[in-house]
VODRENRO-487389 format. One record per atom (N, C-alpha, C): residue number from 0; atom name; x, y, z. Coordinates in Angstrom, 1 decimal, always signed. Example, Ala and Ser with C-alpha at 12.3 -4.5 7.8 and 13.67 -1.06 7.14 Angstrom:
BEGIN
<node seq="0" atom="N" X="+13.2" Y="-5.7" Z="+7.8"/>
<node seq="0" atom="CA" X="+12.3" Y="-4.5" Z="+7.8"/>
<node seq="0" atom="C" X="+13.2" Y="-3.3" Z="+7.8"/>
<node seq="1" atom="N" X="+12.8" Y="-2.2" Z="+7.1"/>
<node seq="1" atom="CA" X="+13.7" Y="-1.1" Z="+7.1"/>
<node seq="1" atom="C" X="+12.9" Y="+0.0" Z="+7.9"/>
This chain:
BEGIN
<node seq="0" atom="N" X="-66.3" Y="+29.0" Z="-50.5"/>
<node seq="0" atom="CA" X="-66.0" Y="+27.3" Z="-50.5"/>
<node seq="0" atom="C" X="-64.7" Y="+27.1" Z="-51.3"/>
<node seq="1" atom="N" X="-63.7" Y="+26.0" Z="-50.8"/>
<node seq="1" atom="CA" X="-62.6" Y="+25.7" Z="-51.0"/>
<node seq="1" atom="C" X="-62.6" Y="+24.5" Z="-51.4"/>
<node seq="2" atom="N" X="-61.7" Y="+24.1" Z="-52.6"/>
<node seq="2" atom="CA" X="-61.7" Y="+22.8" Z="-52.8"/>
<node seq="2" atom="C" X="-60.2" Y="+22.3" Z="-53.0"/>
<node seq="3" atom="N" X="-59.8" Y="+21.6" Z="-51.9"/>
<node seq="3" atom="CA" X="-58.3" Y="+20.8" Z="-52.0"/>
<node seq="3" atom="C" X="-58.4" Y="+19.7" Z="-51.7"/>
<node seq="4" atom="N" X="-57.7" Y="+18.9" Z="-52.4"/>
<node seq="4" atom="CA" X="-57.1" Y="+17.3" Z="-52.1"/>
<node seq="4" atom="C" X="-58.5" Y="+16.7" Z="-52.1"/>
<node seq="5" atom="N" X="-59.4" Y="+17.0" Z="-52.9"/>
<node seq="5" atom="CA" X="-60.8" Y="+16.2" Z="-52.8"/>
<node seq="5" atom="C" X="-61.5" Y="+16.5" Z="-51.8"/>
<node seq="6" atom="N" X="-61.4" Y="+17.9" Z="-50.7"/>
<node seq="6" atom="CA" X="-61.9" Y="+17.9" Z="-50.0"/>
<node seq="6" atom="C" X="-62.7" Y="+19.5" Z="-50.3"/>
<node seq="7" atom="N" X="-64.0" Y="+19.6" Z="-49.8"/>
<node seq="7" atom="CA" X="-64.7" Y="+20.8" Z="-50.0"/>
<node seq="7" atom="C" X="-64.9" Y="+21.8" Z="-48.6"/>
<node seq="8" atom="N" X="-64.2" Y="+22.4" Z="-48.5"/>
<node seq="8" atom="CA" X="-64.1" Y="+23.0" Z="-47.2"/>
<node seq="8" atom="C" X="-65.0" Y="+24.3" Z="-47.1"/>
<node seq="9" atom="N" X="-65.8" Y="+24.3" Z="-46.4"/>
<node seq="9" atom="CA" X="-66.7" Y="+25.9" Z="-46.3"/>
<node seq="9" atom="C" X="-66.5" Y="+26.3" Z="-45.0"/>
<node seq="10" atom="N" X="-66.9" Y="+28.0" Z="-45.1"/>
<node seq="10" atom="CA" X="-66.6" Y="+28.8" Z="-43.5"/>
<node seq="10" atom="C" X="-67.5" Y="+29.7" Z="-43.5"/>
<node seq="11" atom="N" X="-67.9" Y="+30.0" Z="-42.6"/>
<node seq="11" atom="CA" X="-69.3" Y="+31.3" Z="-42.7"/>
<node seq="11" atom="C" X="-68.7" Y="+32.0" Z="-41.4"/>
<node seq="12" atom="N" X="-69.4" Y="+33.4" Z="-41.7"/>
<node seq="12" atom="CA" X="-69.2" Y="+34.1" Z="-40.3"/>
<node seq="12" atom="C" X="-70.6" Y="+34.3" Z="-39.3"/>
<node seq="13" atom="N" X="-70.4" Y="+33.9" Z="-38.1"/>
<node seq="13" atom="CA" X="-71.3" Y="+33.8" Z="-37.2"/>
<node seq="13" atom="C" X="-72.5" Y="+35.1" Z="-37.4"/>
<node seq="14" atom="N" X="-73.6" Y="+35.4" Z="-36.8"/>
<node seq="14" atom="CA" X="-74.3" Y="+36.2" Z="-36.4"/>
<node seq="14" atom="C" X="-74.7" Y="+36.4" Z="-35.3"/>
<node seq="15" atom="N" X="-75.1" Y="+37.4" Z="-35.0"/>
<node seq="15" atom="CA" X="-75.8" Y="+37.9" Z="-33.4"/>
<node seq="15" atom="C" X="-77.4" Y="+38.2" Z="-33.6"/>
<node seq="16" atom="N" X="-77.8" Y="+37.5" Z="-32.4"/>
<node seq="16" atom="CA" X="-79.2" Y="+37.7" Z="-32.6"/>
<node seq="16" atom="C" X="-79.4" Y="+38.9" Z="-31.5"/>
<node seq="17" atom="N" X="-78.4" Y="+39.3" Z="-30.9"/>
<node seq="17" atom="CA" X="-78.2" Y="+40.8" Z="-29.9"/>
<node seq="17" atom="C" X="-77.4" Y="+41.7" Z="-30.4"/>
<node seq="18" atom="N" X="-77.5" Y="+42.9" Z="-30.1"/>
<node seq="18" atom="CA" X="-76.3" Y="+43.9" Z="-30.4"/>
<node seq="18" atom="C" X="-75.7" Y="+43.7" Z="-31.2"/>
<node seq="19" atom="N" X="-76.0" Y="+43.3" Z="-32.5"/>
<node seq="19" atom="CA" X="-75.4" Y="+43.0" Z="-33.7"/>
<node seq="19" atom="C" X="-74.9" Y="+43.7" Z="-34.8"/>
<node seq="20" atom="N" X="-75.5" Y="+44.8" Z="-34.5"/>
<node seq="20" atom="CA" X="-74.9" Y="+46.1" Z="-35.1"/>
<node seq="20" atom="C" X="-73.5" Y="+47.1" Z="-34.9"/>
<node seq="21" atom="N" X="-72.8" Y="+46.3" Z="-34.3"/>
<node seq="21" atom="CA" X="-71.6" Y="+46.7" Z="-33.3"/>
<node seq="21" atom="C" X="-70.6" Y="+46.5" Z="-34.7"/>
<node seq="22" atom="N" X="-69.6" Y="+47.5" Z="-35.2"/>
<node seq="22" atom="CA" X="-68.5" Y="+47.4" Z="-35.9"/>
<node seq="22" atom="C" X="-67.2" Y="+46.2" Z="-35.3"/>
<node seq="23" atom="N" X="-67.6" Y="+46.2" Z="-34.2"/>
<node seq="23" atom="CA" X="-66.3" Y="+45.3" Z="-33.6"/>
<node seq="23" atom="C" X="-66.2" Y="+43.7" Z="-34.6"/>
<node seq="24" atom="N" X="-64.8" Y="+43.3" Z="-34.4"/>
<node seq="24" atom="CA" X="-64.8" Y="+42.1" Z="-34.9"/>
<node seq="24" atom="C" X="-65.5" Y="+41.0" Z="-34.5"/>
<node seq="25" atom="N" X="-65.7" Y="+40.8" Z="-33.0"/>
<node seq="25" atom="CA" X="-66.0" Y="+39.7" Z="-32.5"/>
<node seq="25" atom="C" X="-67.6" Y="+40.4" Z="-31.7"/>
<node seq="26" atom="N" X="-68.8" Y="+40.3" Z="-32.1"/>
<node seq="26" atom="CA" X="-69.8" Y="+40.5" Z="-31.3"/>
<node seq="26" atom="C" X="-70.6" Y="+39.8" Z="-30.6"/>
<node seq="27" atom="N" X="-71.0" Y="+40.1" Z="-29.7"/>
<node seq="27" atom="CA" X="-71.9" Y="+39.1" Z="-29.0"/>
<node seq="27" atom="C" X="-72.8" Y="+37.9" Z="-29.8"/>
<node seq="28" atom="N" X="-72.7" Y="+36.8" Z="-29.3"/>
<node seq="28" atom="CA" X="-73.6" Y="+35.3" Z="-29.9"/>
<node seq="28" atom="C" X="-75.0" Y="+36.1" Z="-29.5"/>
<node seq="29" atom="N" X="-75.0" Y="+36.0" Z="-28.2"/>
<node seq="29" atom="CA" X="-76.9" Y="+36.3" Z="-28.0"/>
<node seq="29" atom="C" X="-77.1" Y="+34.7" Z="-27.9"/>
<node seq="30" atom="N" X="-76.6" Y="+33.9" Z="-27.4"/>
<node seq="30" atom="CA" X="-77.2" Y="+32.4" Z="-27.2"/>
<node seq="30" atom="C" X="-76.3" Y="+31.8" Z="-26.3"/>
<node seq="31" atom="N" X="-76.7" Y="+30.7" Z="-25.4"/>
<node seq="31" atom="CA" X="-76.0" Y="+30.2" Z="-24.3"/>
<node seq="31" atom="C" X="-74.6" Y="+29.5" Z="-25.0"/>
<node seq="32" atom="N" X="-74.8" Y="+29.1" Z="-26.3"/>
<node seq="32" atom="CA" X="-74.0" Y="+28.5" Z="-27.1"/>
<node seq="32" atom="C" X="-73.8" Y="+28.4" Z="-28.4"/>
<node seq="33" atom="N" X="-72.6" Y="+28.3" Z="-29.6"/>
<node seq="33" atom="CA" X="-72.9" Y="+28.5" Z="-30.5"/>
<node seq="33" atom="C" X="-72.9" Y="+27.1" Z="-31.3"/>
<node seq="34" atom="N" X="-74.2" Y="+27.3" Z="-32.1"/>
<node seq="34" atom="CA" X="-74.5" Y="+25.9" Z="-32.7"/>
<node seq="34" atom="C" X="-74.9" Y="+25.9" Z="-34.2"/>
<node seq="35" atom="N" X="-74.3" Y="+25.2" Z="-35.3"/>
<node seq="35" atom="CA" X="-75.3" Y="+25.4" Z="-36.5"/>
<node seq="35" atom="C" X="-75.5" Y="+24.0" Z="-36.7"/>
<node seq="36" atom="N" X="-76.7" Y="+23.9" Z="-38.1"/>
<node seq="36" atom="CA" X="-77.2" Y="+22.6" Z="-38.5"/>
<node seq="36" atom="C" X="-76.6" Y="+22.6" Z="-39.9"/>
<node seq="37" atom="N" X="-76.4" Y="+21.9" Z="-40.6"/>
<node seq="37" atom="CA" X="-76.1" Y="+21.7" Z="-42.3"/>
<node seq="37" atom="C" X="-76.8" Y="+20.6" Z="-43.0"/>
<node seq="38" atom="N" X="-77.2" Y="+21.0" Z="-43.9"/>
<node seq="38" atom="CA" X="-78.0" Y="+19.9" Z="-44.9"/>
<node seq="38" atom="C" X="-77.2" Y="+19.9" Z="-46.3"/>
<node seq="39" atom="N" X="-76.9" Y="+18.9" Z="-46.7"/>
<node seq="39" atom="CA" X="-76.6" Y="+18.8" Z="-48.1"/>
<node seq="39" atom="C" X="-78.1" Y="+18.1" Z="-49.0"/>
<node seq="40" atom="N" X="-78.5" Y="+19.0" Z="-50.2"/>
<node seq="40" atom="CA" X="-79.5" Y="+18.3" Z="-50.9"/>
<node seq="40" atom="C" X="-79.0" Y="+18.1" Z="-51.9"/>
<node seq="41" atom="N" X="-79.8" Y="+17.2" Z="-52.5"/>
<node seq="41" atom="CA" X="-79.7" Y="+16.7" Z="-54.1"/>
<node seq="41" atom="C" X="-81.2" Y="+16.8" Z="-54.3"/>
<node seq="42" atom="N" X="-81.3" Y="+17.8" Z="-55.4"/>
<node seq="42" atom="CA" X="-82.8" Y="+18.4" Z="-55.6"/>
<node seq="42" atom="C" X="-83.7" Y="+18.7" Z="-54.5"/>
<node seq="43" atom="N" X="-84.8" Y="+18.1" Z="-54.4"/>
<node seq="43" atom="CA" X="-85.5" Y="+18.6" Z="-52.7"/>
<node seq="43" atom="C" X="-85.2" Y="+17.9" Z="-52.0"/>
<node seq="44" atom="N" X="-84.2" Y="+16.6" Z="-52.0"/>
<node seq="44" atom="CA" X="-84.2" Y="+15.7" Z="-50.9"/>
<node seq="44" atom="C" X="-83.0" Y="+15.9" Z="-50.0"/>
<node seq="45" atom="N" X="-83.2" Y="+15.9" Z="-48.9"/>
<node seq="45" atom="CA" X="-81.8" Y="+16.1" Z="-47.6"/>
<node seq="45" atom="C" X="-81.2" Y="+14.7" Z="-47.8"/>
<node seq="46" atom="N" X="-79.9" Y="+14.7" Z="-47.9"/>
<node seq="46" atom="CA" X="-79.2" Y="+13.1" Z="-48.3"/>
<node seq="46" atom="C" X="-78.3" Y="+13.2" Z="-47.0"/>
<node seq="47" atom="N" X="-78.1" Y="+14.5" Z="-46.2"/>
<node seq="47" atom="CA" X="-76.8" Y="+14.6" Z="-45.3"/>
<node seq="47" atom="C" X="-77.3" Y="+15.3" Z="-44.6"/>
<node seq="48" atom="N" X="-77.1" Y="+15.5" Z="-43.1"/>
<node seq="48" atom="CA" X="-77.3" Y="+16.4" Z="-42.2"/>
<node seq="48" atom="C" X="-76.2" Y="+16.4" Z="-41.2"/>
<node seq="49" atom="N" X="-75.8" Y="+17.6" Z="-40.5"/>
<node seq="49" atom="CA" X="-74.8" Y="+17.3" Z="-39.4"/>
<node seq="49" atom="C" X="-75.2" Y="+18.6" Z="-38.5"/>
<node seq="50" atom="N" X="-74.6" Y="+18.4" Z="-37.1"/>
<node seq="50" atom="CA" X="-74.6" Y="+19.9" Z="-36.4"/>
<node seq="50" atom="C" X="-73.4" Y="+20.2" Z="-36.4"/>
<node seq="51" atom="N" X="-72.5" Y="+21.4" Z="-36.2"/>
<node seq="51" atom="CA" X="-71.2" Y="+21.6" Z="-35.6"/>
<node seq="51" atom="C" X="-71.4" Y="+22.7" Z="-34.6"/>
<node seq="52" atom="N" X="-70.6" Y="+23.0" Z="-33.9"/>
<node seq="52" atom="CA" X="-70.4" Y="+24.4" Z="-33.0"/>
<node seq="52" atom="C" X="-69.4" Y="+25.0" Z="-33.4"/>
<node seq="53" atom="N" X="-68.5" Y="+24.9" Z="-34.6"/>
<node seq="53" atom="CA" X="-67.8" Y="+25.8" Z="-35.2"/>
<node seq="53" atom="C" X="-68.0" Y="+26.4" Z="-36.5"/>
<node seq="54" atom="N" X="-67.2" Y="+27.4" Z="-37.1"/>
<node seq="54" atom="CA" X="-68.2" Y="+28.2" Z="-38.3"/>
<node seq="54" atom="C" X="-67.4" Y="+27.5" Z="-39.5"/>
<node seq="55" atom="N" X="-67.0" Y="+26.1" Z="-39.7"/>
<node seq="55" atom="CA" X="-66.5" Y="+25.6" Z="-40.9"/>
<node seq="55" atom="C" X="-67.1" Y="+24.1" Z="-40.6"/>
<node seq="56" atom="N" X="-66.8" Y="+23.9" Z="-42.2"/>
<node seq="56" atom="CA" X="-67.3" Y="+22.3" Z="-42.5"/>
<node seq="56" atom="C" X="-66.7" Y="+21.9" Z="-43.7"/>
<node seq="57" atom="N" X="-65.9" Y="+20.4" Z="-43.6"/>
<node seq="57" atom="CA" X="-65.4" Y="+19.8" Z="-44.7"/>
<node seq="57" atom="C" X="-65.9" Y="+18.5" Z="-44.7"/>
<node seq="58" atom="N" X="-66.4" Y="+18.5" Z="-46.3"/>
<node seq="58" atom="CA" X="-67.2" Y="+17.2" Z="-46.9"/>
<node seq="58" atom="C" X="-65.9" Y="+16.4" Z="-48.0"/>
<node seq="59" atom="N" X="-65.3" Y="+15.7" Z="-47.1"/>
<node seq="59" atom="CA" X="-64.5" Y="+14.9" Z="-48.1"/>
<node seq="59" atom="C" X="-65.3" Y="+13.8" Z="-49.2"/>
<node seq="60" atom="N" X="-64.7" Y="+13.4" Z="-49.8"/>
<node seq="60" atom="CA" X="-64.5" Y="+12.4" Z="-51.1"/>
<node seq="60" atom="C" X="-65.5" Y="+11.6" Z="-50.6"/>
<node seq="61" atom="N" X="-65.0" Y="+10.4" Z="-49.6"/>
<node seq="61" atom="CA" X="-65.6" Y="+9.5" Z="-49.2"/>
<node seq="61" atom="C" X="-67.2" Y="+9.7" Z="-48.5"/>
<node seq="62" atom="N" X="-67.1" Y="+11.0" Z="-47.7"/>
<node seq="62" atom="CA" X="-68.3" Y="+11.3" Z="-47.5"/>
<node seq="62" atom="C" X="-69.3" Y="+11.9" Z="-48.5"/>
<node seq="63" atom="N" X="-68.8" Y="+12.6" Z="-49.5"/>
<node seq="63" atom="CA" X="-69.8" Y="+12.8" Z="-50.6"/>
<node seq="63" atom="C" X="-70.3" Y="+11.6" Z="-51.6"/>
<node seq="64" atom="N" X="-69.4" Y="+10.7" Z="-51.7"/>
<node seq="64" atom="CA" X="-70.0" Y="+9.7" Z="-52.6"/>
<node seq="64" atom="C" X="-70.7" Y="+8.5" Z="-51.8"/>
<node seq="65" atom="N" X="-70.8" Y="+8.4" Z="-50.4"/>
<node seq="65" atom="CA" X="-71.7" Y="+7.8" Z="-49.6"/>
<node seq="65" atom="C" X="-72.9" Y="+8.0" Z="-49.8"/>
<node seq="66" atom="N" X="-73.1" Y="+9.7" Z="-49.6"/>
<node seq="66" atom="CA" X="-74.2" Y="+10.2" Z="-49.9"/>
<node seq="66" atom="C" X="-74.8" Y="+10.8" Z="-51.0"/>
<node seq="67" atom="N" X="-74.3" Y="+10.3" Z="-52.3"/>
<node seq="67" atom="CA" X="-74.7" Y="+11.0" Z="-54.0"/>
<node seq="67" atom="C" X="-74.4" Y="+12.2" Z="-53.9"/>
<node seq="68" atom="N" X="-73.2" Y="+12.9" Z="-53.5"/>
<node seq="68" atom="CA" X="-73.0" Y="+14.3" Z="-53.6"/>
<node seq="68" atom="C" X="-72.4" Y="+14.2" Z="-55.0"/>
<node seq="69" atom="N" X="-71.6" Y="+13.7" Z="-55.4"/>
<node seq="69" atom="CA" X="-70.8" Y="+13.6" Z="-56.3"/>
<node seq="69" atom="C" X="-71.0" Y="+14.4" Z="-57.8"/>
<node seq="70" atom="N" X="-72.4" Y="+14.7" Z="-58.1"/>
<node seq="70" atom="CA" X="-72.8" Y="+15.1" Z="-59.3"/>
<node seq="70" atom="C" X="-73.1" Y="+16.4" Z="-58.6"/>
<node seq="71" atom="N" X="-73.2" Y="+17.1" Z="-57.9"/>
<node seq="71" atom="CA" X="-73.7" Y="+18.4" Z="-57.2"/>
<node seq="71" atom="C" X="-74.6" Y="+18.4" Z="-56.3"/>
<node seq="72" atom="N" X="-74.3" Y="+19.0" Z="-55.6"/>
<node seq="72" atom="CA" X="-75.3" Y="+19.4" Z="-54.5"/>
<node seq="72" atom="C" X="-75.4" Y="+21.0" Z="-54.0"/>
<node seq="73" atom="N" X="-76.8" Y="+21.1" Z="-53.0"/>
<node seq="73" atom="CA" X="-76.8" Y="+22.5" Z="-52.2"/>
<node seq="73" atom="C" X="-76.6" Y="+22.5" Z="-50.7"/>
<node seq="74" atom="N" X="-75.4" Y="+23.0" Z="-50.6"/>
<node seq="74" atom="CA" X="-75.3" Y="+23.1" Z="-49.0"/>
<node seq="74" atom="C" X="-76.1" Y="+23.9" Z="-48.1"/>
<node seq="75" atom="N" X="-76.5" Y="+23.9" Z="-47.4"/>
<node seq="75" atom="CA" X="-77.4" Y="+24.9" Z="-46.5"/>
<node seq="75" atom="C" X="-77.0" Y="+24.9" Z="-45.4"/>
<node seq="76" atom="N" X="-76.8" Y="+25.8" Z="-44.4"/>
<node seq="76" atom="CA" X="-76.3" Y="+26.1" Z="-43.0"/>
<node seq="76" atom="C" X="-77.4" Y="+27.3" Z="-42.3"/>
<node seq="77" atom="N" X="-77.6" Y="+27.1" Z="-41.1"/>
<node seq="77" atom="CA" X="-78.3" Y="+27.9" Z="-40.3"/>
<node seq="77" atom="C" X="-77.9" Y="+28.0" Z="-38.7"/>
<node seq="78" atom="N" X="-77.6" Y="+29.0" Z="-38.1"/>
<node seq="78" atom="CA" X="-77.4" Y="+29.1" Z="-36.8"/>
<node seq="78" atom="C" X="-78.7" Y="+28.3" Z="-36.1"/>
<node seq="79" atom="N" X="-78.4" Y="+28.1" Z="-34.8"/>
<node seq="79" atom="CA" X="-79.2" Y="+27.1" Z="-34.1"/>
<node seq="79" atom="C" X="-79.4" Y="+27.9" Z="-33.1"/>
<node seq="80" atom="N" X="-80.8" Y="+28.5" Z="-32.4"/>
<node seq="80" atom="CA" X="-81.1" Y="+29.2" Z="-31.3"/>
<node seq="80" atom="C" X="-81.5" Y="+27.9" Z="-30.6"/>
<node seq="81" atom="N" X="-81.3" Y="+28.0" Z="-29.0"/>
<node seq="81" atom="CA" X="-82.0" Y="+27.3" Z="-28.2"/>
<node seq="81" atom="C" X="-83.3" Y="+27.4" Z="-27.9"/>
<node seq="82" atom="N" X="-83.9" Y="+29.1" Z="-27.9"/>
<node seq="82" atom="CA" X="-84.8" Y="+29.3" Z="-27.8"/>
<node seq="82" atom="C" X="-85.8" Y="+29.1" Z="-28.8"/>
<node seq="83" atom="N" X="-85.2" Y="+29.5" Z="-30.5"/>
<node seq="83" atom="CA" X="-86.2" Y="+29.5" Z="-31.4"/>
<node seq="83" atom="C" X="-86.1" Y="+28.7" Z="-32.9"/>
<node seq="84" atom="N" X="-84.7" Y="+27.7" Z="-32.3"/>
<node seq="84" atom="CA" X="-84.4" Y="+26.4" Z="-33.3"/>
<node seq="84" atom="C" X="-83.6" Y="+27.1" Z="-34.4"/>
<node seq="85" atom="N" X="-83.7" Y="+26.4" Z="-35.5"/>
<node seq="85" atom="CA" X="-82.8" Y="+27.0" Z="-36.8"/>
<node seq="85" atom="C" X="-83.0" Y="+28.5" Z="-37.0"/>
<node seq="86" atom="N" X="-82.2" Y="+29.2" Z="-37.4"/>
<node seq="86" atom="CA" X="-82.5" Y="+30.4" Z="-37.8"/>
<node seq="86" atom="C" X="-82.5" Y="+30.7" Z="-39.6"/>
<node seq="87" atom="N" X="-82.4" Y="+31.7" Z="-40.6"/>
<node seq="87" atom="CA" X="-82.6" Y="+31.7" Z="-41.6"/>
<node seq="87" atom="C" X="-81.5" Y="+30.9" Z="-42.2"/>
<node seq="88" atom="N" X="-81.8" Y="+30.3" Z="-43.6"/>
<node seq="88" atom="CA" X="-80.8" Y="+29.4" Z="-44.0"/>
<node seq="88" atom="C" X="-80.1" Y="+30.1" Z="-44.7"/>
<node seq="89" atom="N" X="-78.8" Y="+29.9" Z="-45.2"/>
<node seq="89" atom="CA" X="-78.0" Y="+30.6" Z="-46.1"/>
<node seq="89" atom="C" X="-77.3" Y="+29.1" Z="-47.0"/>
<node seq="90" atom="N" X="-77.6" Y="+29.1" Z="-48.1"/>
<node seq="90" atom="CA" X="-77.2" Y="+28.3" Z="-49.3"/>
<node seq="90" atom="C" X="-76.3" Y="+28.5" Z="-50.1"/>
<node seq="91" atom="N" X="-75.5" Y="+27.3" Z="-50.7"/>
<node seq="91" atom="CA" X="-74.9" Y="+27.5" Z="-51.7"/>
<node seq="91" atom="C" X="-74.6" Y="+26.4" Z="-52.6"/>
<node seq="92" atom="N" X="-74.8" Y="+26.7" Z="-53.9"/>
<node seq="92" atom="CA" X="-74.9" Y="+25.3" Z="-54.6"/>
<node seq="92" atom="C" X="-73.6" Y="+25.0" Z="-55.3"/>
<node seq="93" atom="N" X="-73.2" Y="+23.7" Z="-55.2"/>
<node seq="93" atom="CA" X="-71.8" Y="+23.3" Z="-55.6"/>
<node seq="93" atom="C" X="-72.0" Y="+22.0" Z="-56.6"/>
<node seq="94" atom="N" X="-71.2" Y="+22.3" Z="-57.7"/>
<node seq="94" atom="CA" X="-71.2" Y="+21.5" Z="-58.9"/>
<node seq="94" atom="C" X="-70.1" Y="+20.8" Z="-59.0"/>
């Protein structure tokens, strides 16, 4: 995560569901399309969610204020499979 100009920027590396043990920089996705779901939680409550086809996400001050995220939140990201739905969640606490 990077903070710049009141924007929280997140990036992550995509994973493969097939043939993912290669040392190549680009591994096969194993899906028909690349999709991710992101949730922002305050405590146990999901207060914001979005889907993206990129391995990056930016939350600006206005979005954080509108969703009550200014005092801290947990961001969760999961890759979405057409066949299985969201995979394992990765999370990061932001304060």
